[in-house]
Residue frames as qw, qx, qy, qz and C-alpha x, y, z in Angstrom:
[[0.568, 0.142, 0.807, 0.079, -35.23, 44.50, 10.14],
 [0.512, 0.778, 0.343, -0.120, -37.09, 46.60, 7.50],
 [0.088, 0.883, -0.371, -0.275, -33.92, 48.55, 6.67],
 [0.417, -0.346, 0.810, 0.224, -32.04, 45.27, 6.18],
 [0.579, 0.416, 0.699, 0.059, -34.68, 43.96, 3.76],
 [0.355, 0.908, 0.092, -0.205, -34.78, 47.25, 1.87],
 [0.125, -0.752, 0.565, 0.316, -31.00, 47.18, 1.46],
 [0.494, -0.061, 0.841, 0.211, -31.10, 43.66, 0.05],
 [0.520, 0.650, 0.552, -0.048, -33.89, 44.57, -2.38],
 [0.229, 0.949, -0.063, -0.209, -31.96, 47.62, -3.67],
 [0.570, -0.410, 0.565, 0.434, -28.83, 45.67, -4.62],
 [0.523, 0.662, -0.297, -0.447, -27.64, 46.21, -8.20],
 [0.973, 0.214, -0.077, -0.040, -26.58, 43.32, -10.44],
 [0.498, 0.612, -0.492, 0.368, -22.86, 44.15, -10.23],
 [0.281, -0.524, 0.594, -0.542, -22.82, 44.16, -6.44],
 [0.894, -0.087, 0.241, -0.368, -24.93, 41.01, -6.36],
 [0.871, 0.403, -0.269, 0.080, -22.53, 39.24, -8.76],
 [0.228, 0.603, -0.604, 0.468, -19.54, 40.24, -6.63],
 [0.583, -0.383, 0.479, -0.533, -21.32, 38.93, -3.56],
 [0.973, 0.106, 0.049, -0.198, -22.00, 35.60, -5.24],
 [0.671, 0.542, -0.435, 0.259, -18.36, 35.37, -6.32],
 [0.097, -0.565, 0.617, -0.539, -17.13, 36.06, -2.79],
 [0.792, -0.207, 0.352, -0.454, -19.56, 33.48, -1.42],
 [0.950, 0.276, -0.128, -0.065, -18.56, 30.79, -3.96],
 [0.512, 0.559, -0.526, 0.386, -14.80, 31.31, -3.55],
 [0.300, -0.528, 0.544, -0.579, -15.12, 31.53, 0.21],
 [0.894, -0.125, 0.239, -0.358, -17.08, 28.28, 0.47],
 [0.879, 0.377, -0.272, 0.103, -14.63, 26.45, -1.80],
 [0.271, 0.581, -0.575, 0.509, -11.67, 27.68, 0.25],
 [0.577, -0.422, 0.434, -0.549, -13.50, 26.73, 3.47],
 [0.980, 0.046, 0.030, -0.190, -13.99, 23.21, 2.16],
 [0.714, 0.485, -0.406, 0.301, -10.35, 22.89, 1.12],
 [0.033, -0.584, 0.558, -0.588, -9.06, 24.23, 4.45],
 [0.773, -0.294, 0.304, -0.472, -11.42, 21.93, 6.37],
 [0.972, 0.189, -0.142, -0.016, -10.16, 18.88, 4.44],
 [0.500, 0.557, -0.494, 0.442, -6.50, 19.78, 4.96],
 [0.277, -0.517, 0.531, -0.612, -6.93, 20.35, 8.70],
 [0.895, -0.154, 0.172, -0.382, -8.99, 17.17, 9.09],
 [0.879, 0.319, -0.326, 0.140, -6.27, 15.11, 7.38],
 [0.207, 0.546, -0.574, 0.574, -3.74, 16.54, 9.83],
 [0.595, -0.370, 0.397, -0.593, -6.09, 15.64, 12.69],
 [0.975, 0.064, -0.089, -0.195, -6.40, 12.10, 11.30],
 [0.665, 0.441, -0.495, 0.343, -2.62, 11.66, 11.21],
 [0.030, -0.489, 0.571, -0.659, -2.23, 12.86, 14.78],
 [0.608, -0.192, 0.483, -0.600, -5.13, 10.87, 16.25],
 [0.119, 0.118, -0.948, -0.272, -5.51, 8.01, 13.74],
 [0.234, 0.415, 0.789, -0.389, -9.27, 8.26, 14.26],
 [0.093, 0.342, 0.619, 0.701, -11.62, 8.81, 11.33],
 [0.211, -0.787, -0.572, 0.094, -14.23, 10.16, 13.78],
 [0.325, -0.657, -0.035, 0.680, -11.95, 13.05, 14.65],
 [0.250, -0.039, 0.527, 0.811, -11.28, 13.70, 10.98],
 [0.019, -0.544, -0.704, -0.455, -14.95, 13.86, 9.96],
 [0.276, -0.830, -0.449, 0.186, -16.16, 15.93, 12.91],
 [0.373, -0.523, 0.105, 0.759, -13.18, 18.30, 12.69],
 [0.214, 0.153, 0.587, 0.766, -13.82, 18.77, 8.99],
 [0.110, -0.695, -0.639, -0.310, -17.48, 19.66, 9.54],
 [0.362, -0.780, -0.291, 0.419, -16.81, 22.02, 12.47],
 [0.343, -0.373, 0.263, 0.821, -14.13, 23.91, 10.54],
 [0.150, 0.318, 0.653, 0.670, -16.18, 24.05, 7.34],
 [0.168, -0.778, -0.576, -0.183, -19.30, 25.43, 8.99],
 [0.399, -0.712, -0.149, 0.558, -17.31, 27.85, 11.15],
 [0.277, -0.219, 0.399, 0.846, -15.48, 29.23, 8.11],
 [0.062, 0.474, 0.718, 0.506, -18.71, 29.14, 6.11],
 [0.205, -0.835, -0.473, 0.193, -20.40, 31.33, 8.67],
 [0.318, -0.603, 0.123, 0.722, -17.55, 33.83, 8.36],
 [0.228, 0.084, 0.632, 0.736, -17.84, 33.71, 4.57],
 [0.028, -0.706, -0.676, -0.211, -21.55, 34.51, 4.78],
 [0.259, -0.837, -0.215, 0.431, -20.83, 37.53, 6.98],
 [0.333, -0.365, 0.393, 0.776, -18.10, 38.64, 4.57],
 [0.176, 0.372, 0.722, 0.556, -20.51, 38.28, 1.65],
 [0.109, -0.842, -0.526, 0.037, -23.13, 40.41, 3.38],
 [0.319, -0.726, 0.040, 0.608, -20.51, 43.06, 4.11],
 [0.351, -0.073, 0.574, 0.737, -19.36, 42.99, 0.48],
 [0.060, 0.547, 0.671, 0.497, -22.83, 43.70, -0.85],
 [0.023, -0.385, 0.081, -0.919, -23.23, 46.55, 1.63],
 [0.617, -0.564, -0.492, -0.243, -25.49, 44.95, 4.21],
 [0.202, -0.687, 0.404, -0.569, -25.14, 46.50, 7.67],
 [0.562, 0.035, -0.806, 0.181, -23.73, 43.70, 9.84],
 [0.083, -0.072, 0.590, -0.800, -24.84, 45.46, 13.00],
 [0.657, 0.034, 0.001, -0.753, -28.42, 45.15, 11.84],
 [0.734, 0.123, -0.642, -0.185, -27.80, 41.53, 10.94],
 [0.315, 0.098, -0.800, 0.501, -26.39, 40.78, 14.38],
 [0.332, -0.017, 0.406, -0.851, -29.30, 42.54, 16.06],
 [0.757, 0.088, -0.249, -0.598, -31.78, 40.63, 13.92],
 [0.635, 0.157, -0.754, 0.059, -29.90, 37.38, 14.56],
 [0.011, -0.163, 0.713, -0.682, -30.16, 38.06, 18.29],
 [0.633, 0.043, 0.227, -0.739, -33.95, 38.02, 18.14],
 [0.801, 0.223, -0.447, -0.329, -33.90, 35.00, 15.85],
 [0.360, 0.284, -0.832, 0.312, -31.52, 33.17, 18.18],
 [0.325, -0.082, 0.625, -0.705, -33.93, 33.55, 21.08],
 [0.767, 0.184, 0.019, -0.614, -36.82, 32.29, 18.96],
 [0.747, 0.329, -0.563, -0.128, -34.89, 29.42, 17.40],
 [0.047, 0.422, -0.798, 0.429, -33.23, 28.47, 20.69],
 [0.627, -0.072, 0.519, -0.576, -36.43, 27.09, 22.14],
 [0.888, 0.330, -0.019, -0.321, -37.00, 24.99, 19.02],
 [0.636, 0.557, -0.522, 0.113, -33.38, 23.86, 18.76],
 [0.523, -0.608, 0.518, -0.297, -32.87, 22.44, 22.25],
 [0.956, 0.023, 0.292, -0.027, -32.89, 18.89, 20.90],
 [0.708, 0.643, -0.143, 0.255, -30.35, 19.79, 18.22],
 [0.012, -0.787, 0.486, -0.380, -27.99, 21.33, 20.78],
 [0.766, -0.386, 0.459, -0.231, -28.40, 18.29, 23.00],
 [0.947, 0.278, 0.135, 0.093, -27.43, 16.05, 20.07],
 [0.455, 0.771, -0.304, 0.325, -24.39, 18.20, 19.28],
 [0.324, -0.689, 0.546, -0.349, -23.12, 18.06, 22.87],
 [0.898, -0.133, 0.396, -0.138, -23.78, 14.32, 22.97],
 [0.831, 0.533, -0.059, 0.148, -21.89, 13.90, 19.70],
 [0.173, 0.785, -0.482, 0.350, -18.86, 15.66, 21.18],
 [0.619, -0.476, 0.549, -0.298, -18.99, 13.39, 24.24],
 [0.955, 0.164, 0.245, -0.036, -19.20, 10.32, 21.98],
 [0.587, 0.736, -0.274, 0.198, -16.22, 11.63, 20.01],
 [0.049, -0.685, 0.627, -0.368, -14.05, 11.66, 23.12],
 [0.742, -0.260, 0.520, -0.333, -15.52, 8.51, 24.69],
 [0.364, 0.443, -0.734, -0.364, -15.13, 6.49, 21.45],
 [0.712, -0.060, 0.614, -0.336, -17.51, 3.60, 22.16],
 [0.774, 0.339, 0.504, 0.177, -17.20, 2.71, 18.46],
 [0.084, -0.504, 0.408, 0.756, -15.56, 3.84, 15.24],
 [0.662, 0.481, -0.141, -0.557, -16.81, 3.88, 11.68],
 [0.558, 0.370, -0.718, -0.191, -16.86, 0.38, 10.23],
 [0.024, -0.141, 0.910, -0.388, -17.40, -1.47, 13.52],
 [0.465, -0.378, -0.709, -0.370, -20.41, -3.66, 14.20],
 [0.111, -0.154, 0.540, -0.820, -22.57, -2.55, 17.13],
 [0.306, -0.516, -0.790, -0.125, -25.70, -3.53, 19.02],
 [0.040, -0.078, 0.270, -0.959, -27.59, -0.48, 20.29],
 [0.586, 0.113, 0.360, -0.717, -30.88, -1.35, 21.93],
 [0.790, 0.294, 0.517, -0.152, -32.83, -3.30, 19.31],
 [0.561, 0.801, -0.167, -0.127, -30.65, -2.02, 16.45],
 [0.716, -0.372, 0.483, 0.340, -27.67, -4.04, 15.22],
 [0.694, 0.690, 0.138, 0.155, -25.43, -3.21, 12.27],
 [0.680, 0.047, 0.036, 0.731, -22.32, -1.42, 11.02],
 [0.114, -0.821, -0.148, 0.539, -21.57, 2.22, 11.92],
 [0.596, 0.519, 0.352, 0.501, -21.30, 4.24, 8.69],
 [0.189, 0.598, -0.005, 0.779, -21.14, 7.77, 10.06],
 [0.411, -0.595, -0.502, 0.475, -20.88, 9.75, 13.30],
 [0.166, 0.609, 0.191, 0.751, -22.05, 13.33, 12.80],
 [0.009, 0.201, -0.423, 0.883, -22.68, 16.17, 15.20],
 [0.588, -0.138, 0.080, -0.793, -26.43, 15.52, 15.34],
 [0.925, -0.018, 0.170, -0.340, -26.77, 11.80, 14.76],
 [0.278, -0.403, 0.848, 0.203, -25.08, 8.47, 14.09],
 [0.751, 0.328, -0.254, -0.514, -25.89, 6.45, 10.99],
 [0.474, -0.257, 0.841, -0.047, -25.96, 2.65, 11.05],
 [0.595, 0.246, -0.564, -0.517, -26.36, 0.19, 8.19],
 [0.778, -0.211, 0.459, -0.373, -28.29, -2.73, 9.60],
 [0.419, -0.236, 0.846, 0.231, -27.25, -6.28, 8.63],
 [0.502, 0.500, 0.700, 0.091, -30.17, -6.43, 6.18],
 [0.347, 0.192, 0.327, 0.858, -28.91, -3.20, 4.53],
 [0.140, -0.851, -0.472, -0.182, -31.54, -0.94, 6.14],
 [0.270, 0.450, -0.200, 0.828, -30.43, 2.64, 6.91],
 [0.502, -0.695, -0.494, 0.148, -30.86, 3.63, 10.58],
 [0.178, 0.582, -0.186, 0.772, -30.37, 7.14, 12.01],
 [0.594, -0.562, -0.522, 0.243, -30.00, 7.42, 15.79],
 [0.068, -0.924, 0.066, -0.370, -29.85, 10.84, 17.54],
 [0.466, 0.380, -0.602, 0.527, -26.63, 11.25, 19.51],
 [0.375, -0.420, 0.405, -0.721, -28.55, 12.16, 22.67],
 [0.932, -0.113, -0.055, -0.340, -30.18, 8.72, 22.53],
 [0.799, 0.291, -0.460, 0.257, -26.81, 7.00, 22.16],
 [0.085, 0.541, -0.530, 0.648, -25.45, 8.78, 25.21],
 [0.562, -0.285, 0.480, -0.610, -28.02, 7.07, 27.47],
 [0.935, 0.144, -0.129, -0.298, -28.24, 3.74, 25.61],
 [0.712, -0.401, 0.557, 0.149, -26.25, 0.58, 26.26],
 [0.557, 0.693, -0.378, -0.256, -23.81, 0.09, 23.35],
 [0.856, -0.202, 0.454, 0.142, -22.37, -3.32, 22.54],
 [0.272, 0.746, -0.502, -0.344, -19.31, -3.14, 20.28],
 [0.971, 0.090, 0.199, -0.101, -19.08, -6.39, 18.30],
 [0.800, 0.497, -0.095, 0.323, -15.69, -5.70, 16.71],
 [0.184, -0.926, 0.289, -0.157, -13.65, -3.85, 19.33],
 [0.540, -0.522, 0.658, 0.049, -11.63, -6.96, 20.24],
 [0.291, 0.453, -0.738, -0.407, -9.89, -9.34, 17.86],
 [0.265, -0.058, -0.961, -0.052, -11.51, -12.47, 19.31],
 [0.584, -0.244, 0.104, -0.767, -14.99, -13.34, 20.58],
 [0.215, -0.082, 0.946, -0.227, -16.45, -16.27, 22.44],
 [0.548, -0.082, -0.548, -0.626, -19.13, -18.43, 20.85],
 [0.380, -0.059, 0.774, -0.504, -21.71, -20.04, 23.15],
 [0.532, 0.056, -0.621, -0.573, -23.63, -22.88, 21.50],
 [0.610, -0.156, 0.595, -0.499, -26.28, -24.86, 23.43],
 [0.540, 0.185, -0.733, -0.370, -26.89, -28.47, 22.43],
 [0.750, -0.271, 0.350, -0.491, -28.99, -31.27, 23.88],
 [0.288, 0.276, -0.913, -0.081, -28.08, -34.97, 24.28],
 [0.742, -0.297, -0.420, -0.430, -30.64, -37.69, 24.96],
 [0.598, -0.596, 0.395, -0.362, -30.91, -39.02, 28.52],
 [0.993, -0.024, 0.116, -0.012, -30.02, -42.54, 27.36],
 [0.664, 0.603, -0.277, 0.345, -26.57, -41.44, 26.15],
 [0.743, -0.356, -0.230, 0.518, -23.39, -41.55, 28.23],
 [0.055, -0.989, -0.054, 0.127, -22.49, -38.04, 29.36],
 [0.458, -0.634, 0.442, 0.438, -18.71, -38.50, 29.29],
 [0.559, 0.165, 0.662, 0.471, -18.73, -40.06, 25.82],
 [0.268, 0.843, 0.431, 0.180, -20.98, -37.34, 24.44],
 [0.204, -0.943, 0.093, 0.245, -18.85, -34.61, 25.98],
 [0.546, -0.384, 0.550, 0.501, -15.66, -36.12, 24.51],
 [0.495, 0.436, 0.624, 0.419, -17.15, -36.37, 21.01],
 [0.107, 0.954, 0.273, 0.067, -18.38, -32.78, 21.12],
 [0.371, -0.827, 0.243, 0.346, -15.08, -31.46, 22.50],
 [0.561, -0.166, 0.608, 0.536, -13.00, -33.21, 19.82],
 [0.399, 0.663, 0.548, 0.317, -15.33, -31.94, 17.11],
 [0.046, -0.993, -0.088, 0.064, -14.93, -28.35, 18.32],
 [0.494, -0.649, 0.404, 0.414, -11.15, -28.70, 18.68],
 [0.620, 0.139, 0.612, 0.470, -10.88, -29.98, 15.11],
 [0.322, 0.884, 0.322, 0.103, -12.37, -26.80, 13.66],
 [0.652, 0.238, -0.035, 0.719, -9.44, -24.69, 12.34],
 [0.018, 0.660, 0.025, 0.751, -10.75, -21.28, 13.46],
 [0.694, -0.690, -0.181, -0.093, -11.17, -22.31, 17.10],
 [0.122, 0.778, -0.500, 0.361, -8.31, -20.85, 19.13],
 [0.721, -0.038, -0.640, 0.264, -6.17, -23.16, 21.24],
 [0.374, -0.318, -0.484, 0.724, -5.85, -20.46, 23.89],
 [0.507, -0.230, 0.632, -0.539, -8.23, -19.83, 25.56],
 [0.011, 0.029, -0.983, -0.183, -9.10, -23.50, 25.21],
 [0.547, -0.232, -0.386, -0.706, -12.66, -24.42, 24.21],
 [0.209, -0.083, 0.830, -0.510, -14.87, -25.97, 26.87],
 [0.556, -0.218, -0.599, -0.533, -17.88, -28.29, 26.81],
 [0.036, -0.056, 0.797, -0.601, -19.89, -28.78, 29.98],
 [0.219, -0.507, -0.816, -0.169, -23.27, -30.05, 31.12],
 [0.083, -0.320, 0.091, -0.939, -25.44, -27.09, 31.98],
 [0.516, -0.052, 0.437, -0.735, -28.72, -28.64, 33.19],
 [0.301, 0.245, 0.921, 0.025, -31.31, -31.36, 32.87],
 [0.277, 0.080, -0.326, -0.901, -33.56, -30.47, 29.97],
 [0.738, 0.083, 0.228, -0.630, -37.08, -31.65, 29.26],
 [0.938, 0.296, -0.056, -0.173, -35.86, -34.29, 26.80],
 [0.865, 0.216, -0.214, 0.398, -32.17, -34.65, 27.55],
 [0.576, -0.521, -0.078, 0.626, -28.98, -33.22, 29.03],
 [0.284, 0.953, 0.076, 0.075, -28.27, -29.59, 28.07],
 [0.734, -0.145, 0.092, 0.657, -24.64, -29.02, 27.07],
 [0.123, 0.972, -0.013, -0.200, -22.95, -25.66, 26.44],
 [0.783, 0.214, 0.127, 0.570, -20.09, -25.30, 23.95],
 [0.101, -0.966, 0.045, 0.232, -17.79, -22.34, 24.51],
 [0.770, 0.111, 0.255, 0.574, -15.06, -21.56, 22.01],
 [0.099, -0.783, 0.076, 0.610, -12.99, -18.48, 21.15],
 [0.639, 0.504, 0.471, 0.339, -13.03, -17.37, 17.52],
 [0.270, -0.080, 0.178, 0.943, -11.42, -14.53, 15.51],
 [0.266, 0.534, 0.387, -0.703, -14.01, -11.76, 15.30],
 [0.297, 0.442, -0.409, -0.741, -13.85, -11.46, 11.52],
 [0.398, 0.037, -0.843, -0.360, -15.15, -15.04, 11.04],
 [0.294, -0.063, 0.693, -0.655, -17.56, -15.16, 13.98],
 [0.726, 0.227, 0.169, -0.627, -20.86, -15.85, 12.18],
 [0.690, 0.402, -0.559, -0.223, -19.30, -18.25, 9.69],
 [0.187, 0.308, -0.875, 0.323, -17.53, -20.15, 12.48],
 [0.486, -0.027, 0.581, -0.652, -20.70, -20.53, 14.54],
 [0.814, 0.300, -0.070, -0.492, -22.56, -22.12, 11.65],
 [0.633, 0.433, -0.641, -0.031, -19.71, -24.44, 10.72],
 [0.065, -0.298, 0.832, -0.464, -19.10, -25.60, 14.30],
 [0.688, 0.078, 0.402, -0.599, -22.76, -26.61, 14.59],
 [0.809, 0.399, -0.301, -0.308, -22.44, -28.60, 11.36],
 [0.390, 0.443, -0.784, 0.193, -19.27, -30.38, 12.52],
 [0.302, -0.192, 0.742, -0.567, -20.72, -31.26, 15.93],
 [0.795, 0.192, 0.184, -0.544, -23.90, -32.64, 14.38],
 [0.732, 0.448, -0.492, -0.150, -21.88, -34.77, 11.93],
 [0.207, 0.388, -0.830, 0.343, -19.63, -36.19, 14.67],
 [0.503, -0.078, 0.605, -0.612, -22.59, -37.02, 16.92],
 [0.847, 0.295, -0.065, -0.437, -24.27, -38.85, 14.05],
 [0.575, 0.465, -0.672, 0.045, -21.09, -40.80, 13.38],
 [0.035, 0.247, -0.835, 0.491, -20.95, -41.84, 17.06],
 [0.419, -0.400, -0.762, -0.288, -24.68, -42.74, 17.05],
 [0.157, -0.285, -0.566, 0.758, -25.35, -40.23, 19.80],
 [0.027, 0.678, 0.674, 0.290, -28.90, -38.96, 19.74],
 [0.011, -0.066, 0.131, -0.989, -29.83, -35.29, 19.81],
 [0.103, 0.425, 0.857, -0.271, -33.25, -35.39, 21.49],
 [0.200, -0.357, -0.364, -0.837, -36.49, -33.92, 20.34],
 [0.427, -0.249, 0.385, -0.780, -39.37, -33.12, 22.72],
 [0.330, -0.129, -0.933, -0.065, -40.92, -36.24, 24.27],
 [0.515, -0.269, 0.200, -0.789, -44.30, -36.51, 25.97],
 [0.141, -0.047, -0.983, 0.107, -45.52, -39.51, 27.99],
 [0.541, -0.234, -0.157, -0.793, -49.28, -39.99, 28.05],
 [0.090, 0.020, 0.930, -0.356, -51.08, -42.01, 30.76],
 [0.483, -0.191, -0.488, -0.702, -54.45, -43.35, 29.65],
 [0.391, -0.126, 0.676, -0.612, -56.92, -44.15, 32.42],
 [0.141, -0.153, -0.940, -0.272, -58.88, -47.38, 31.93],
 [0.485, -0.171, -0.007, -0.857, -62.61, -46.82, 31.94],
 [0.247, 0.003, 0.916, -0.316, -64.60, -49.25, 34.10],
 [0.027, -0.369, -0.866, -0.338, -67.78, -50.99, 33.02],
 [0.065, -0.701, -0.583, 0.406, -69.85, -48.74, 35.26],
 [0.024, -0.572, 0.138, 0.808, -68.56, -45.64, 33.46],
 [0.003, -0.017, 0.768, 0.640, -69.27, -47.27, 30.09],
 [0.034, -0.536, -0.843, -0.024, -72.85, -48.01, 31.11],
 [0.041, -0.718, -0.319, 0.617, -73.36, -44.42, 32.19],
 [0.006, -0.414, 0.414, 0.811, -72.08, -43.12, 28.88],
 [0.048, -0.184, -0.862, -0.469, -74.30, -45.48, 26.95]]
């Protein structure tokens, strides 16, 4: 270790400049090669995940070789470097267990493909758009534009909901109708309102059914299939249309009711209070 440090300290400016040149050219070539190979990987797999991870693996692998070449160029004994690195590897290994776990998990996620960059996901309490899948972590841009970084080892054991994997999604909308209203009439009005919305698919056909007795009325459930790319917009607009059609048909959407029973106080109780 001391000999290695002494050798580095005794470098002349010419050797040092050559070393820097080798390092700079080597890193640039590593980056170019990594990009070319990753583009080939993208064409063969049509998966941007594969492209990005392949690019990083190749770049850092070549970069490591460039660093060794640079050390050799400036006259550093690589045997001493390897021996020193062996001791450092043992020391760093204990501190880097989490990092290695994330790398392995990232490789598993790469092959499993529970999501791709640009898809909306729900992971635990986090929901947003995947912006990057790296070897150590996955980056998500939450719907409110907050940056979230999740370690890959966490993703491997977490339930992942992919919101964009399929072209269509089902909307479930609960709605209440007052007890005094006719169930069949209310169901017909709601069904026709949902069917009239242009983004509701004809197949599978939307359904409207009575789910339960609520506290203040009958609980209906609307189920309709919508193209995924207009899901949130469609949900809001369907609610607006249904409310408008129910108002036109004079069908009441209930609000919480409470019935109070007042006990009459007898004369004897009044006398006691007085």
